[in-house]
C-alpha positions as CSV (number, residue, x, y, z in Angstrom):
1,M,6.5,7.0,-15.3
2,I,6.9,10.0,-13.1
3,T,9.9,12.3,-14.2
4,G,12.5,14.0,-12.1
5,D,10.8,17.4,-12.7
6,L,7.3,16.0,-11.4
7,K,9.0,14.3,-8.4
8,S,10.6,17.6,-7.4
9,K,7.2,19.4,-7.5
10,V,5.6,16.6,-5.3
11,D,8.6,16.8,-2.9
12,K,8.1,20.6,-2.8
13,L,4.4,20.2,-2.1
14,W,5.2,17.6,0.7
15,T,7.9,19.9,2.2
16,T,5.5,22.8,2.2
17,F,3.0,20.9,4.5
18,W,5.8,19.8,6.8
19,N,7.1,23.3,7.1
20,N,3.9,24.4,8.3
21,G,3.2,21.9,11.0
22,V,1.4,19.0,9.2
23,S,4.1,16.5,9.7
24,N,2.1,13.2,9.8
25,P,2.5,11.6,6.4
26,L,-0.9,10.2,6.3
27,S,-2.4,13.6,7.1
28,V,-0.4,15.2,4.3
29,I,-1.6,12.7,1.8
30,E,-5.2,13.2,3.2
31,Q,-5.0,17.0,2.8
32,I,-3.6,16.7,-0.7
33,S,-6.3,14.2,-1.6
34,Y,-9.1,16.5,-0.6
35,L,-7.7,19.3,-2.7
36,L,-7.2,16.8,-5.7
37,F,-10.8,15.6,-5.3
38,I,-12.0,19.2,-5.4
39,K,-10.0,20.0,-8.5
40,R,-10.9,16.7,-10.2
41,L,-14.7,17.7,-9.7
42,D,-14.1,20.9,-11.4
43,D,-12.0,19.3,-14.3
44,L,-14.9,16.9,-14.9
45,E,-17.3,19.8,-14.9
46,L,-15.2,21.9,-17.2
47,A,-15.1,18.9,-19.6
48,K,-18.9,18.5,-19.6
49,E,-19.2,22.3,-20.2
50,R,-16.9,22.2,-23.3
51,K,-18.8,19.2,-24.7
52,A,-22.2,21.0,-24.3
53,Q,-20.8,24.1,-25.9
54,R,-19.6,22.2,-28.9
55,L,-22.9,20.5,-29.2
56,G,-24.8,23.6,-28.5
57,G,-26.7,22.0,-25.6
58,T,-26.7,22.3,-21.8
59,V,-24.8,20.4,-19.2
60,E,-26.7,17.2,-18.0
61,N,-26.6,16.5,-14.3
62,P,-24.2,19.4,-13.4
63,T,-22.1,18.8,-10.2
64,F,-22.3,22.4,-9.1
65,G,-25.5,24.3,-8.8
66,P,-26.1,28.1,-9.5
67,G,-25.0,29.0,-6.0
68,Q,-22.1,26.8,-5.9
69,Q,-19.8,28.2,-8.6
70,H,-17.5,29.8,-6.1
71,I,-16.5,26.5,-4.6
72,R,-15.0,25.4,-7.9
73,W,-11.2,25.0,-8.2
74,S,-11.2,27.2,-11.4
75,H,-12.7,29.9,-9.3
76,F,-11.0,30.1,-6.0
77,K,-7.5,29.2,-7.4
78,N,-7.3,32.7,-9.0
79,L,-8.3,34.6,-5.8
80,D,-5.7,37.1,-4.6
81,D,-7.1,37.2,-1.1
82,A,-5.7,34.0,0.7
83,E,-8.1,34.5,3.7
84,E,-11.2,34.4,1.3
85,M,-9.7,31.4,-0.4
86,L,-9.3,29.5,2.9
87,R,-13.0,30.6,4.0
88,I,-14.3,29.2,0.6
89,V,-12.4,25.9,0.8
90,R,-12.8,25.3,4.6
91,D,-16.4,26.5,5.0
92,D,-18.0,25.6,1.6
93,A,-15.9,23.3,-0.8
94,F,-14.7,21.0,1.9
95,P,-18.2,20.4,3.4
96,F,-19.6,19.9,-0.1
97,I,-17.4,17.0,-0.9
98,K,-18.1,15.6,2.6
99,D,-21.8,15.5,1.7
100,M,-21.8,14.8,-1.9
101,G,-22.5,11.1,-2.1
102,K,-25.9,11.7,-3.5
103,F,-24.6,14.1,-6.1
104,H,-21.6,12.2,-7.5
105,K,-20.9,8.6,-8.6
106,S,-17.8,8.3,-6.5
107,S,-19.9,7.6,-3.5
108,T,-17.4,5.3,-1.8
109,Y,-15.0,8.1,-1.3
110,A,-17.8,10.5,-0.3
111,K,-19.0,8.0,2.3
112,H,-15.7,7.7,3.9
113,M,-15.3,11.4,4.0
114,Q,-18.0,11.7,6.7
115,D,-15.3,11.7,9.5
116,A,-12.8,13.7,7.5
117,V,-11.2,16.9,8.9
118,F,-9.6,19.7,7.0
119,L,-6.4,20.5,8.8
120,I,-5.2,23.5,6.8
121,T,-5.8,26.5,8.9
122,S,-3.2,29.0,7.4
123,P,-4.4,31.1,4.5
124,A,-0.8,31.4,3.2
125,L,-0.3,27.6,3.4
126,L,-3.5,26.8,1.3
127,A,-2.7,29.5,-1.2
128,T,0.9,28.0,-1.7
129,V,-0.4,24.5,-1.9
130,V,-3.1,25.5,-4.5
131,K,-0.6,27.2,-6.6
132,Q,1.7,24.1,-6.4
133,I,-0.9,21.7,-7.1
134,E,-2.0,23.8,-10.2
135,Q,1.6,23.5,-11.5
136,I,1.4,19.7,-11.5
137,P,0.0,18.3,-14.7
138,M,-3.0,16.1,-13.8
139,E,-4.8,15.8,-17.0
140,D,-3.6,12.3,-17.8
141,R,-5.0,9.5,-15.8
142,D,-1.6,7.5,-15.8
143,T,0.2,10.7,-14.6
144,K,-2.3,11.1,-11.8
145,G,-1.9,7.6,-10.8
146,D,1.9,7.7,-10.8
147,L,2.0,10.9,-8.9
148,Y,-0.3,9.4,-6.2
149,E,1.7,6.2,-6.1
150,Y,4.9,8.3,-5.6
151,M,3.1,10.1,-2.6
152,L,2.1,6.8,-1.2
153,S,5.7,5.5,-1.4
154,K,6.6,8.1,1.2
155,L,4.8,6.1,3.7
156,S,7.5,3.5,3.4
157,T,10.0,5.8,5.1
158,A,7.7,7.0,7.8
159,G,8.4,4.5,10.5
160,T,5.5,2.2,11.4
161,N,3.5,3.6,8.5
162,G,5.6,1.4,6.2
163,Q,3.4,-1.5,6.9
164,F,0.8,-0.2,4.5
165,R,3.1,-0.4,1.5
166,T,4.0,-3.5,-0.5
167,P,6.7,-3.0,-3.2
168,R,5.1,-2.3,-6.4
169,H,7.0,-5.0,-8.4
170,I,5.9,-7.7,-5.9
171,I,2.3,-6.6,-6.4
172,K,2.6,-6.6,-10.1
173,M,4.2,-10.1,-10.1
174,M,1.3,-11.4,-8.0
175,V,-1.4,-10.0,-10.2
176,E,0.3,-11.3,-13.3
177,L,0.5,-14.8,-11.6
178,L,-3.3,-14.7,-11.1
179,A,-4.1,-13.2,-14.5
180,P,-7.5,-11.7,-13.7
181,G,-10.2,-11.7,-16.4
182,P,-12.8,-9.2,-17.3
183,R,-15.5,-10.8,-15.0
184,D,-13.5,-11.7,-12.1
185,V,-14.5,-10.2,-8.7
186,I,-11.4,-9.3,-6.8
187,C,-11.0,-8.6,-3.0
188,D,-8.2,-7.4,-0.8
189,P,-9.5,-7.9,2.8
190,A,-6.7,-5.6,4.1
191,C,-6.6,-3.1,1.4
192,G,-4.8,-0.2,2.9
193,T,-4.0,2.2,0.1
194,G,-5.5,-0.1,-2.4
195,G,-2.3,-1.1,-4.2
196,F,-3.3,-4.5,-5.1
197,L,-6.6,-3.5,-6.4
198,V,-5.0,-0.6,-8.5
199,A,-2.4,-3.1,-10.0
200,A,-5.2,-5.4,-11.0
201,A,-7.1,-2.6,-12.6
202,E,-4.0,-1.6,-14.6
203,Y,-3.5,-5.1,-15.7
204,M,-7.1,-5.3,-16.9
205,R,-6.8,-2.1,-18.8
206,D,-3.9,-3.5,-21.0
207,L,-5.6,-7.0,-21.6
208,K,-6.5,-7.8,-25.2
209,D,-8.3,-10.5,-26.9
210,S,-7.1,-12.7,-29.7
211,D,-7.8,-10.1,-32.2
212,G,-5.9,-7.4,-30.5
213,N,-9.0,-5.5,-29.1
214,L,-9.0,-4.3,-25.6
215,I,-11.0,-6.7,-23.3
216,L,-12.7,-3.8,-21.5
217,N,-14.3,-2.6,-24.7
218,A,-16.4,-5.8,-24.9
219,P,-20.2,-5.3,-24.0
220,G,-20.7,-5.2,-20.2
221,N,-17.0,-5.4,-19.3
222,R,-16.3,-1.8,-18.5
223,E,-19.5,-1.5,-16.5
224,H,-18.4,-4.6,-14.4
225,F,-14.9,-3.0,-14.1
226,N,-16.1,0.3,-12.7
227,A,-18.8,-1.0,-10.4
228,Q,-18.4,-4.6,-9.4
229,M,-14.9,-5.8,-9.9
230,F,-12.9,-4.4,-7.0
231,H,-13.6,-4.9,-3.3
232,G,-11.5,-3.7,-0.4
233,F,-11.8,-4.0,3.4
234,D,-10.1,-2.1,6.1
235,F,-11.0,-0.8,9.6
236,D,-8.9,2.4,9.5
237,P,-10.9,5.5,8.3
238,T,-7.8,7.3,7.1
239,M,-6.7,4.3,5.0
240,L,-10.3,3.9,3.6
241,R,-10.1,7.4,2.5
242,I,-6.8,7.3,1.0
243,G,-7.4,3.9,-0.7
244,S,-10.5,5.2,-2.2
245,M,-8.9,8.3,-3.5
246,N,-6.0,6.3,-4.9
247,M,-8.5,4.1,-6.9
248,M,-10.5,7.1,-8.1
249,L,-7.4,8.8,-9.3
250,H,-6.5,5.6,-11.3
251,G,-9.9,5.9,-13.2
252,I,-11.9,3.3,-11.2
253,E,-15.3,4.9,-10.9
254,Q,-17.0,2.9,-8.1
255,P,-14.8,0.5,-6.2
256,I,-16.5,-1.0,-3.2
257,I,-14.2,0.0,-0.3
258,E,-15.9,-1.0,3.0
259,A,-15.1,-0.7,6.7
260,R,-14.7,-4.1,8.0
261,D,-12.5,-5.8,10.6
262,S,-11.7,-8.8,8.4
263,L,-10.9,-11.3,11.3
264,S,-14.0,-10.4,13.3
265,E,-17.6,-11.3,12.4
266,D,-17.4,-8.3,10.0
267,H,-16.8,-10.7,7.1
268,A,-20.2,-12.2,7.6
269,G,-22.3,-11.7,4.5
270,V,-19.4,-11.8,2.0
271,E,-18.5,-15.5,2.1
272,D,-18.2,-17.3,-1.1
273,S,-18.2,-13.9,-3.0
274,F,-14.9,-13.4,-4.8
275,T,-13.1,-15.2,-7.5
276,M,-9.8,-13.7,-6.6
277,I,-8.0,-12.5,-3.5
278,L,-4.9,-10.4,-3.5
279,A,-3.5,-9.4,-0.1
280,N,-0.6,-8.5,2.2
281,P,-2.5,-8.4,5.4
282,P,-1.1,-7.0,8.6
283,F,0.6,-9.7,10.6
284,K,1.0,-8.0,14.1
285,G,1.3,-11.2,16.2
286,A,-2.0,-12.0,18.0
287,V,-5.5,-10.6,18.4
288,E,-7.8,-11.0,21.3
289,E,-9.5,-14.3,21.3
290,S,-12.9,-12.9,22.0
291,T,-12.9,-10.7,19.0
292,I,-12.2,-13.6,16.4
293,A,-15.1,-14.7,14.2
294,K,-16.4,-18.1,15.3
295,D,-16.2,-19.6,11.9
296,L,-12.5,-18.9,11.7
297,S,-11.9,-20.3,15.3
298,K,-13.6,-23.5,14.1
299,V,-11.1,-24.0,11.4
300,I,-8.0,-23.4,13.5
301,K,-7.5,-22.6,17.2
302,T,-5.1,-19.7,17.2
303,T,-4.8,-16.1,17.9
304,K,-2.0,-15.5,15.4
305,T,-3.2,-13.2,12.5
306,E,-0.8,-15.0,10.1
307,L,-2.8,-18.1,10.4
308,L,-6.2,-16.6,10.8
309,F,-6.1,-14.9,7.6
310,M,-5.6,-18.2,5.7
311,P,-9.2,-19.6,6.7
312,L,-10.5,-16.1,6.0
313,F,-9.3,-16.3,2.4
314,L,-11.0,-19.6,2.0
315,R,-14.2,-18.3,3.4
316,L,-14.2,-15.3,1.1
317,L,-13.4,-17.2,-2.1
318,K,-15.8,-18.8,-4.4
319,T,-15.4,-22.5,-5.2
320,G,-12.6,-22.6,-7.8
321,G,-11.3,-19.1,-6.8
322,K,-7.6,-18.1,-6.6
323,A,-5.5,-16.2,-4.2
324,A,-2.1,-14.7,-4.2
325,V,-1.2,-13.4,-0.7
326,I,2.0,-12.6,1.3
327,V,2.7,-14.4,4.6
328,P,5.7,-14.1,7.0
329,D,8.8,-16.3,6.3
330,G,8.4,-19.7,7.8
331,V,4.5,-19.7,8.4
332,L,3.8,-22.3,5.8
333,I,6.6,-24.9,5.9
334,K,4.2,-27.6,5.1
335,C,0.6,-26.5,4.2
336,Q,-1.4,-27.4,1.2
337,V,-4.8,-25.5,1.6
338,H,-7.8,-26.8,-0.4
339,R,-11.2,-25.2,-0.5
340,G,-13.0,-28.5,0.4
341,D,-10.7,-29.6,3.1
342,A,-9.7,-26.4,4.9
343,T,-9.6,-27.7,8.5
344,A,-7.5,-30.9,7.9
345,R,-5.0,-29.1,5.8
346,L,-4.5,-26.1,8.1
347,A,-4.0,-28.4,11.0
348,D,-1.0,-29.7,9.0
349,C,0.7,-26.4,9.1
350,R,3.8,-26.0,11.1
351,V,4.8,-22.7,12.6
């Protein structure tokens, strides 16, 4: 739970960006995300260095090489020269995280960073933001997650950007209804900031067996959790970056977040792949008929996104899979969709 003091620090950080001309809420979150990512890399490296020191050994697979120590957060945060700090972050540290997929296991985020742009051009702004982030306690995984969720909640007050947010209590309820298990493969085909996947991960972390032991501690479960359990699709590069960062800050090491337009042929190759789907897809009215995947058009002849996503969910689910999704009020007045009879049942829908 984020406290009032922490909220005020995040609000102050947010206001700092707005006062310096970075007013798009998505851009603000992106810029904060980049700096948090740089800080997290250094925190992980410091932890490895402390461990090596205790054991009297050397750091295995260091993130930063001999000529890269200056790009570490613990180095440039202490610089008195703001212009030098900006030069290091803009010209060295930021390009490093853009190209670091081969160096760090959080490769999903690194992949989506390829088109990222560092928007901070003022030395004074960067120095202020670094100082403010340093004052926010980020050591605890839950605190990091809560802080990021609080930042994302600001999207709901930013006009049309509110479409990316689903109320957290609704997400939690949907996850609890599906009750994911340790070997489920979960997909959100319109993942946005990754809220559903994060909630599923938090559910899994608290899940215990009959003896009171954490399920994730059983052999193989944590490896599946970190690398195979969570899949998300989106076609907005900004949301892919923010969603990847959100999951990373919640301790999910390698979520599979992919650039796909779910209603087009982009879902080819992932049919019958998932045991669970959690989603609140964008229902924006209609899409261009020529862009709709042919296998979806065969199931139901429509351009309405609220209906097209239904056969998509069926395509993505394995036999026996489960889904909890949000649809607009009045869409499914009479509709029982079954995996083996999708065409006939969808034809029964009245809009």
